[in-house]
SERO-4910 file (N, C-alpha, C, O; in steps of 0.05 Angstrom, whole numbers):
BEGIN
 pado doro    nc1    nc2    nc3   cac1   cac2   cac3    cc1    cc2    cc3    oc1    oc2    oc3
  Unk    A   1949   2279   2281   1966   2271   2261   1958   2244   2269   1951   2239   2292
  Unk    A   1960   2225   2247   1966   2197   2245   1995   2190   2244   2009   2206   2231
  Unk    A   2004   2173   2253   2032   2171   2248   2041   2142   2244   2026   2124   2251
  Unk    A   2057   2138   2237   2071   2101   2240   2101   2111   2244   2115   2129   2233
  Unk    A   2105   2087   2269   2133   2093   2279   2148   2068   2286   2145   2054   2307
  Unk    A   2168   2062   2262   2187   2041   2265   2210   2041   2286   2233   2049   2281
  Unk    A   2204   2032   2307   2219   2026   2323   2236   2000   2338   2220   1990   2354
  Unk    A   2253   1991   2338   2255   1958   2352   2263   1956   2372   2264   1934   2383
  Unk    A   2273   1982   2385   2279   1982   2417   2256   1987   2429   2241   2005   2420
  Unk    A   2250   1971   2452   2222   1972   2464   2223   1997   2475   2209   2016   2467
  Unk    A   2240   1998   2493   2239   2025   2510   2237   2044   2494   2216   2055   2498
  Unk    A   2251   2055   2474   2257   2074   2466   2228   2083   2442   2221   2104   2433
  Unk    A   2217   2054   2437   2196   2058   2421   2167   2068   2448   2152   2087   2445
  Unk    A   2168   2052   2465   2143   2071   2492   2149   2098   2489   2132   2116   2484
  Unk    A   2178   2100   2493   2178   2129   2497   2166   2149   2478   2143   2158   2479
  Unk    A   2185   2156   2457   2170   2161   2436   2138   2162   2430   2125   2184   2428
  Unk    A   2124   2133   2426   2098   2139   2425   2087   2154   2449   2069   2169   2443
  Unk    A   2096   2154   2479   2089   2168   2484   2084   2193   2493   2066   2204   2507
  Unk    A   2109   2203   2479   2114   2234   2472   2097   2253   2450   2091   2277   2448
  Unk    A   2092   2224   2430   2074   2238   2407   2043   2235   2419   2026   2252   2414
  Unk    A   2037   2211   2434   2016   2208   2444   2006   2237   2462   1984   2246   2458
  Unk    A   2021   2246   2478   2015   2270   2493   2017   2297   2486   2012   2316   2500
  Unk    A   2028   2297   2459   2023   2317   2431   1997   2319   2421   1991   2340   2410
  Unk    A   1975   2297   2424   1961   2298   2415   1961   2281   2387   1939   2280   2376
  Unk    A   1979   2271   2376   1983   2251   2354   1963   2226   2360   1955   2221   2383
  Unk    A   1956   2212   2336   1953   2181   2336   1968   2161   2318   1969   2158   2294
  Unk    A   1980   2147   2341   2007   2135   2340   2002   2101   2335   1994   2087   2354
  Unk    A   2010   2090   2305   2014   2066   2296   2041   2051   2303   2057   2058   2285
  Unk    A   2051   2037   2317   2079   2027   2328   2089   2001   2313   2072   1984   2315
  Unk    A   2107   1995   2303   2113   1963   2298   2141   1965   2313   2150   1981   2330
  Unk    A   2152   1944   2301   2184   1926   2312   2201   1922   2290   2225   1926   2291
  Unk    A   2184   1913   2263   2205   1907   2245   2194   1921   2217   2175   1936   2213
  Unk    A   2214   1911   2202   2212   1929   2175   2185   1919   2155   2172   1932   2139
  Unk    A   2181   1894   2161   2159   1879   2142   2138   1884   2156   2119   1878   2141
  Unk    A   2130   1892   2175   2109   1903   2195   2106   1933   2188   2084   1942   2186
  Unk    A   2127   1948   2183   2126   1977   2169   2110   1977   2142   2087   1985   2136
  Unk    A   2130   1967   2129   2114   1961   2106   2090   1955   2097   2081   1967   2078
  Unk    A   2075   1937   2108   2052   1933   2108   2040   1948   2119   2022   1952   2103
  Unk    A   2036   1967   2144   2016   1987   2154   2024   2012   2129   2008   2020   2112
  Unk    A   2045   2018   2131   2056   2048   2108   2037   2042   2075   2025   2058   2061
  Unk    A   2041   2015   2073   2021   2012   2046   1989   2009   2044   1973   2010   2025
  Unk    A   1984   2005   2080   1960   2002   2088   1940   2020   2095   1915   2017   2095
  Unk    A   1958   2048   2102   1939   2064   2119   1950   2098   2110   1972   2106   2102
  Unk    A   1927   2113   2116   1937   2135   2109   1952   2156   2132   1939   2170   2148
  Unk    A   1982   2153   2130   1995   2167   2154   2007   2201   2140   2013   2206   2117
  Unk    A   2007   2215   2156   2012   2236   2153   2046   2244   2153   2057   2263   2143
  Unk    A   2057   2225   2167   2086   2225   2173   2094   2198   2180   2081   2183   2194
  Unk    A   2119   2189   2167   2131   2165   2171   2150   2171   2186   2170   2182   2176
  Unk    A   2151   2164   2213   2184   2163   2239   2200   2135   2232   2185   2117   2240
  Unk    A   2223   2124   2219   2236   2100   2218   2262   2096   2225   2280   2108   2213
  Unk    A   2268   2081   2242   2286   2085   2249   2306   2065   2230   2292   2050   2217
  Unk    A   2335   2061   2224   2341   2057   2202   2355   2032   2211   2361   2017   2192
  Unk    A   2363   2023   2236   2378   2002   2234   2362   1980   2255   2368   1978   2279
  Unk    A   2342   1966   2242   2322   1947   2255   2321   1919   2237   2322   1916   2212
  Unk    A   2317   1898   2258   2326   1873   2244   2309   1871   2223   2288   1884   2223
  Unk    A   2317   1855   2203   2305   1844   2175   2308   1868   2162   2331   1877   2160
  Unk    A   2286   1882   2152   2289   1897   2126   2287   1919   2138   2265   1926   2149
  Unk    A   2314   1937   2138   2319   1960   2156   2300   1983   2144   2285   1977   2125
  Unk    A   2299   2009   2154   2293   2030   2154   2294   2041   2125   2274   2050   2114
  Unk    A   2316   2039   2115   2325   2048   2088   2312   2027   2065   2309   2034   2042
  Unk    A   2305   2008   2073   2287   1983   2057   2264   1984   2057   2250   1975   2040
  Unk    A   2257   1995   2077   2227   1999   2092   2209   2024   2063   2188   2023   2050
  Unk    A   2235   2046   2067   2225   2072   2060   2229   2057   2024   2208   2051   2012
  Unk    A   2247   2054   2015   2246   2049   1984   2221   2029   1986   2199   2041   1985
  Unk    A   2220   2008   1988   2189   1999   1983   2164   2004   1981   2146   1995   1966
  Unk    A   2164   2027   2002   2146   2052   2003   2141   2063   1985   2121   2057   1973
  Unk    A   2159   2089   1974   2163   2098   1955   2167   2085   1928   2164   2101   1910
  Unk    A   2172   2059   1920   2163   2046   1894   2138   2033   1891   2132   2021   1871
  Unk    A   2116   2035   1921   2100   2034   1915   2078   2055   1916   2054   2052   1920
  Unk    A   2093   2077   1911   2079   2104   1900   2065   2117   1930   2044   2128   1933
  Unk    A   2082   2112   1946   2072   2123   1980   2085   2150   1990   2103   2148   2007
  Unk    A   2077   2172   1981   2098   2192   1982   2088   2213   2009   2086   2237   2003
  Unk    A   2083   2205   2034   2078   2211   2055   2112   2215   2058   2132   2205   2049
  Unk    A   2103   2236   2078   2130   2247   2085   2140   2225   2119   2127   2214   2137
  Unk    A   2182   2229   2108   2187   2206   2120   2213   2221   2135   2230   2237   2126
  Unk    A   2210   2208   2168   2237   2226   2174   2256   2198   2189   2244   2181   2202
  Unk    A   2275   2197   2186   2297   2179   2193   2310   2179   2223   2321   2200   2231
  Unk    A   2309   2152   2241   2322   2161   2271   2337   2147   2265   2329   2129   2251
  Unk    A   2368   2148   2271   2391   2137   2270   2409   2146   2289   2407   2167   2300
  Unk    A   2433   2124   2293   2457   2128   2305   2476   2133   2286   2498   2142   2292
  Unk    A   2467   2127   2257   2490   2133   2247   2496   2161   2229   2486   2168   2208
  Unk    A   2512   2172   2243   2511   2206   2234   2534   2221   2205   2541   2244   2199
  Unk    A   2540   2194   2195   2554   2206   2173   2541   2219   2160   2516   2216   2161
  Unk    A   2554   2239   2140   2551   2256   2119   2547   2231   2097   2527   2235   2083
  Unk    A   2557   2212   2093   2543   2189   2069   2525   2187   2070   2510   2195   2052
  Unk    A   2513   2170   2097   2486   2162   2122   2472   2180   2108   2455   2179   2091
  Unk    A   2483   2195   2118   2453   2225   2114   2447   2222   2079   2426   2221   2067
  Unk    A   2462   2222   2074   2461   2222   2041   2445   2198   2026   2429   2196   2007
  Unk    A   2455   2183   2040   2438   2153   2037   2408   2154   2036   2391   2150   2019
  Unk    A   2409   2161   2061   2370   2164   2066   2355   2182   2057   2331   2178   2055
  Unk    A   2369   2212   2049   2356   2226   2031   2350   2211   2002   2329   2209   1989
  Unk    A   2370   2203   1998   2363   2194   1968   2345   2179   1965   2331   2181   1945
  Unk    A   2340   2159   1987   2327   2139   1985   2287   2146   1987   2267   2132   1983
  Unk    A   2293   2170   1994   2261   2190   2002   2250   2197   2022   2226   2200   2027
  Unk    A   2279   2203   2044   2270   2203   2062   2263   2240   2066   2274   2253   2049
  Unk    A   2252   2253   2081   2250   2286   2076   2265   2298   2103   2272   2321   2102
  Unk    A   2270   2282   2127   2281   2293   2140   2302   2271   2163   2292   2248   2166
  Unk    A   2315   2273   2170   2341   2261   2188   2344   2270   2206   2344   2295   2206
  Unk    A   2349   2253   2237   2347   2261   2267   2371   2238   2276   2369   2214   2271
  Unk    A   2396   2251   2290   2408   2230   2297   2405   2238   2326   2401   2259   2339
  Unk    A   2411   2201   2331   2406   2200   2362   2435   2207   2381   2458   2207   2371
  Unk    A   2429   2211   2402   2414   2215   2423   2401   2245   2416   2414   2264   2409
  Unk    A   2368   2246   2419   2359   2275   2410   2338   2293   2431   2333   2278   2450
  Unk    A   2332   2305   2432   2320   2323   2457   2291   2318   2434   2287   2320   2410
  Unk    A   2274   2311   2461   2243   2302   2453   2231   2332   2427   2224   2333   2404
  Unk    A   2237   2351   2449   2222   2375   2439   2240   2386   2402   2231   2403   2386
  Unk    A   2257   2375   2401   2270   2377   2373   2256   2353   2362   2247   2360   2339
  Unk    A   2249   2325   2369   2237   2313   2359   2210   2317   2347   2205   2310   2324
  Unk    A   2193   2328   2363   2164   2332   2355   2165   2355   2343   2155   2349   2322
  Unk    A   2169   2372   2342   2182   2405   2331   2186   2388   2296   2169   2394   2279
  Unk    A   2202   2373   2289   2216   2356   2264   2186   2339   2251   2180   2337   2228
  Unk    A   2176   2331   2270   2140   2303   2263   2122   2332   2248   2115   2334   2225
  Unk    A   2119   2350   2268   2107   2371   2272   2104   2380   2241   2085   2377   2225
  Unk    A   2135   2397   2237   2141   2409   2205   2131   2390   2187   2117   2398   2169
  Unk    A   2136   2366   2190   2135   2347   2162   2103   2342   2157   2092   2334   2136
  Unk    A   2092   2348   2181   2062   2341   2183   2047   2361   2168   2028   2355   2154
  Unk    A   2057   2388   2169   2041   2412   2156   2055   2414   2130   2055   2435   2118
  Unk    A   2066   2390   2119   2066   2396   2087   2039   2387   2074   2022   2378   2089
  Unk    A   2036   2387   2050   2016   2387   2031   2010   2357   2034   2027   2341   2030
  Unk    A   1983   2350   2044   1978   2319   2046   1974   2308   2012   1967   2315   1990
  Unk    A   1988   2281   2030   1985   2265   1996   1959   2255   1991   1944   2248   2009
  Unk    A   1954   2255   1969   1928   2244   1962   1926   2223   1950   1903   2215   1949
  Unk    A   1946   2206   1939   1948   2177   1920   1944   2156   1938   1939   2136   1925
  Unk    A   1943   2153   1964   1938   2136   1981   1913   2124   1979   1893   2137   1975
  Unk    A   1912   2101   1980   1889   2080   1981   1873   2083   2004   1882   2070   2023
  Unk    A   1848   2098   2010   1842   2086   2041   1819   2070   2029   1809   2078   2050
  Unk    A   1803   2057   2019   1778   2039   2015   1790   2019   1990   1804   2029   1971
  Unk    A   1783   1990   1992   1794   1974   1974   1756   1967   1971   1738   1973   1987
  Unk    A   1756   1953   1944   1732   1954   1932   1739   1926   1914   1759   1925   1900
  Unk    A   1721   1905   1916   1710   1881   1894   1693   1869   1901   1689   1857   1922
  Unk    A   1678   1874   1877   1655   1872   1875   1634   1890   1890   1633   1914   1886
  Unk    A   1612   1871   1912   1603   1885   1922   1615   1887   1957   1601   1896   1975
  Unk    A   1640   1877   1960   1654   1876   1981   1668   1902   1987   1690   1899   1977
  Unk    A   1667   1923   1998   1678   1942   2004   1694   1942   2039   1682   1937   2060
  Unk    A   1729   1950   2036   1737   1952   2065   1750   1983   2058   1762   1991   2038
  Unk    A   1740   1999   2089   1750   2023   2087   1774   2021   2112   1772   2013   2136
  Unk    A   1799   2034   2095   1827   2026   2111   1827   2039   2141   1833   2030   2163
  Unk    A   1815   2067   2132   1818   2084   2153   1801   2080   2174   1809   2073   2196
  Unk    A   1777   2082   2170   1744   2070   2189   1752   2043   2196   1746   2037   2219
  Unk    A   1765   2023   2180   1763   1997   2190   1740   1979   2193   1736   1960   2208
  Unk    A   1729   1988   2178   1701   1978   2168   1700   1960   2141   1712   1967   2121
  Unk    A   1685   1933   2143   1681   1924   2118   1651   1918   2115   1634   1913   2132
  Unk    A   1650   1921   2088   1612   1920   2084   1612   1906   2064   1629   1911   2048
  Unk    A   1590   1882   2059   1584   1882   2027   1556   1871   2027   1543   1852   2037
  Unk    A   1550   1902   2004   1531   1905   1994   1515   1923   2024   1529   1939   2037
  Unk    A   1491   1919   2031   1490   1948   2057   1491   1935   2078   1479   1943   2098
  Unk    A   1507   1907   2080   1510   1898   2105   1535   1897   2120   1550   1879   2113
  Unk    A   1543   1914   2144   1562   1913   2155   1581   1892   2167   1568   1885   2186
  Unk    A   1603   1877   2167   1604   1855   2171   1636   1866   2190   1655   1881   2186
  Unk    A   1623   1840   2219   1636   1843   2240   1672   1824   2236   1673   1801   2228
  Unk    A   1690   1837   2242   1715   1826   2231   1732   1830   2261   1727   1849   2275
  Unk    A   1759   1805   2270   1767   1807   2289   1783   1818   2271   1779   1819   2246
  Unk    A   1811   1831   2291   1835   1848   2278   1841   1821   2259   1826   1815   2240
  Unk    A   1859   1809   2263   1878   1782   2252   1856   1775   2214   1864   1771   2191
  Unk    A   1827   1776   2225   1802   1774   2200   1813   1791   2188   1833   1785   2175
  Unk    A   1805   1815   2189   1813   1840   2184   1832   1850   2163   1829   1862   2142
  Unk    A   1860   1836   2181   1888   1839   2167   1893   1822   2136   1900   1832   2115
  Unk    A   1887   1794   2143   1879   1775   2124   1874   1792   2100   1889   1803   2084
  Unk    A   1842   1793   2104   1827   1802   2080   1837   1830   2066   1834   1840   2043
  Unk    A   1850   1838   2087   1856   1871   2063   1877   1865   2050   1881   1875   2028
  Unk    A   1897   1842   2063   1922   1835   2046   1910   1825   2019   1915   1831   1995
  Unk    A   1891   1804   2031   1879   1778   1994   1869   1809   1978   1873   1810   1953
  Unk    A   1858   1830   1989   1849   1849   1973   1861   1864   1952   1853   1871   1930
  Unk    A   1889   1869   1968   1907   1892   1961   1928   1871   1942   1948   1878   1929
  Unk    A   1918   1849   1943   1926   1829   1920   1900   1815   1907   1897   1790   1909
  Unk    A   1890   1825   1899   1863   1815   1889   1867   1807   1863   1875   1823   1846
  Unk    A   1861   1773   1854   1871   1770   1821   1890   1752   1825   1897   1736   1808
  Unk    A   1901   1754   1849   1926   1744   1848   1935   1724   1865   1943   1732   1887
  Unk    A   1936   1693   1860   1938   1674   1882   1969   1681   1900   1992   1686   1894
  Unk    A   1953   1678   1925   1967   1686   1950   1980   1655   1961   1966   1638   1970
  Unk    A   1997   1654   1959   2011   1620   1981   2004   1631   2005   1999   1654   2012
  Unk    A   2003   1606   2022   2012   1607   2052   2033   1618   2067   2034   1624   2091
  Unk    A   2057   1618   2045   2078   1626   2056   2073   1655   2052   2088   1666   2067
  Unk    A   2065   1665   2044   2062   1697   2041   2048   1706   2057   2051   1729   2063
  Unk    A   2031   1693   2067   2005   1704   2086   2014   1701   2106   2009   1719   2122
  Unk    A   2028   1681   2115   2045   1672   2145   2068   1692   2149   2072   1698   2173
  Unk    A   2084   1704   2130   2094   1724   2126   2091   1756   2133   2104   1772   2145
  Unk    A   2066   1758   2118   2054   1783   2113   2037   1781   2131   2046   1794   2150
  Unk    A   2017   1773   2138   1998   1775   2163   2001   1767   2186   1992   1779   2205
  Unk    A   2014   1742   2188   2024   1736   2214   2052   1739   2217   2058   1728   2238
  Unk    A   2070   1747   2208   2097   1763   2212   2121   1728   2227   2141   1726   2242
  Unk    A   2107   1712   2214   2128   1693   2222   2129   1677   2199   2111   1677   2182
  Unk    A   2159   1658   2196   2161   1639   2174   2150   1615   2172   2142   1602   2191
  Unk    A   2149   1605   2144   2136   1582   2142   2142   1554   2158   2163   1542   2156
  Unk    A   2121   1545   2176   2110   1524   2188   2097   1512   2165   2086   1528   2150
  Unk    A   2095   1487   2159   2078   1466   2143   2062   1451   2167   2045   1434   2160
  Unk    A   2065   1457   2191   2044   1442   2205   2027   1459   2213   2005   1451   2218
  Unk    A   2031   1488   2215   2015   1514   2220   1983   1507   2217   1987   1496   2195
  Unk    A   1966   1505   2219   1935   1506   2210   1923   1534   2213   1902   1538   2201
  Unk    A   1935   1553   2227   1933   1582   2227   1911   1595   2209   1891   1607   2217
  Unk    A   1921   1589   2171   1916   1604   2159   1890   1593   2158   1870   1607   2162
  Unk    A   1887   1563   2153   1863   1555   2147   1840   1557   2169   1817   1561   2160
  Unk    A   1843   1555   2196   1821   1564   2213   1812   1592   2206   1788   1597   2204
  Unk    A   1832   1613   2200   1826   1642   2205   1809   1642   2181   1787   1652   2182
  Unk    A   1818   1630   2157   1801   1631   2130   1779   1618   2130   1763   1622   2111
  Unk    A   1773   1602   2149   1751   1586   2149   1728   1612   2165   1707   1620   2153
  Unk    A   1734   1620   2186   1724   1642   2186   1710   1669   2176   1689   1680   2181
  Unk    A   1737   1677   2154   1734   1699   2145   1707   1688   2120   1687   1699   2112
  Unk    A   1717   1665   2116   1698   1654   2087   1667   1659   2103   1647   1671   2094
  Unk    A   1669   1650   2122   1637   1653   2135   1628   1669   2140   1605   1668   2149
  Unk    A   1642   1693   2136   1625   1726   2149   1630   1738   2129   1622   1761   2130
  Unk    A   1648   1729   2099   1643   1743   2075   1631   1744   2048   1625   1764   2034
  Unk    A   1627   1709   2043   1622   1700   2030   1589   1687   2042   1567   1690   2032
  Unk    A   1595   1676   2059   1562   1651   2065   1539   1674   2064   1542   1696   2075
  Unk    A   1518   1667   2048   1489   1689   2055   1498   1700   2036   1484   1720   2036
  Unk    A   1514   1702   2016   1518   1721   1990   1511   1708   1969   1507   1684   1973
  Unk    A   1506   1718   1943   1505   1703   1924   1521   1687   1901   1516   1671   1883
  Unk    A   1552   1704   1916   1569   1704   1896   1594   1704   1912   1600   1718   1931
  Unk    A   1606   1684   1900   1631   1668   1928   1660   1693   1919   1670   1692   1896
  Unk    A   1668   1708   1933   1699   1726   1925   1718   1709   1929   1736   1707   1912
  Unk    A   1717   1691   1957   1747   1681   1954   1748   1651   1948   1729   1637   1953
  Unk    A   1772   1642   1939   1770   1628   1925   1800   1608   1931   1823   1616   1928
  Unk    A   1790   1576   1942   1821   1565   1945   1832   1544   1925   1825   1520   1923
  Unk    A   1851   1559   1909   1868   1549   1894   1881   1511   1898   1905   1513   1897
  Unk    A   1877   1493   1901   1884   1472   1903   1916   1476   1896   1924   1489   1876
  Unk    A   1929   1465   1914   1961   1464   1916   1973   1484   1903   1990   1478   1887
  Unk    A   1963   1517   1910   1972   1546   1900   1973   1561   1936   1992   1571   1948
  Unk    A   1947   1558   1942   1944   1576   1950   1910   1581   1952   1892   1564   1949
  Unk    A   1908   1620   1960   1880   1631   1950   1881   1654   1938   1901   1668   1943
  Unk    A   1862   1664   1922   1852   1685   1915   1822   1702   1917   1800   1693   1914
  Unk    A   1829   1727   1920   1799   1733   1914   1792   1751   1888   1807   1766   1875
  Unk    A   1772   1746   1886   1763   1764   1857   1735   1755   1854   1724   1737   1868
  Unk    A   1726   1769   1834   1694   1769   1836   1692   1747   1816   1670   1738   1820
  Unk    A   1706   1730   1794   1699   1716   1778   1702   1681   1793   1714   1676   1814
  Unk    A   1691   1666   1779   1692   1640   1795   1713   1619   1796   1710   1599   1810
***
């Protein structure tokens, strides 16, 4: 199964990832709630494994955001919060199971496997399309027309974010916070340099430009000029 693991403690995250990988699973890990929301809404997972208490957006907020976005992937909360009210709050937010720390690895794996056996969710978006541009989120491939486009990891993430907000103006602040996961720095040119490379690969040599600069506002990807 393909799993998403949110855990901000590096040692715990490493141990859990190793246990899951040894059991034959493919695991995407992250340490912040913001990254978990992005990954959870961008990829098709069998199970979400979320630590309740992480910096920034905590696990509860992550699950609420994903559920609000229509993501129905089974979710397991990991937490040291063992009160009845805490468990009820987690379940009410959309969690399917709740495991209190510390826990035995064998029980952890059994609960993950049990959630993974549930009926797979069919409403997760795995392919994004605009005009003749296609991004496959599972295969991690990008095509425009019949041409396969090779993107670096950050370029892929940038394009994916733009396409998930197709037709909308995306500001520099939004890109820094959601693609690079750091707060706005007016002096950085990381967005401009990546955007330039992305445009050269996605738009150059094709008849229609899809990525547009909105002067004084940000960027927008759409089929219209």
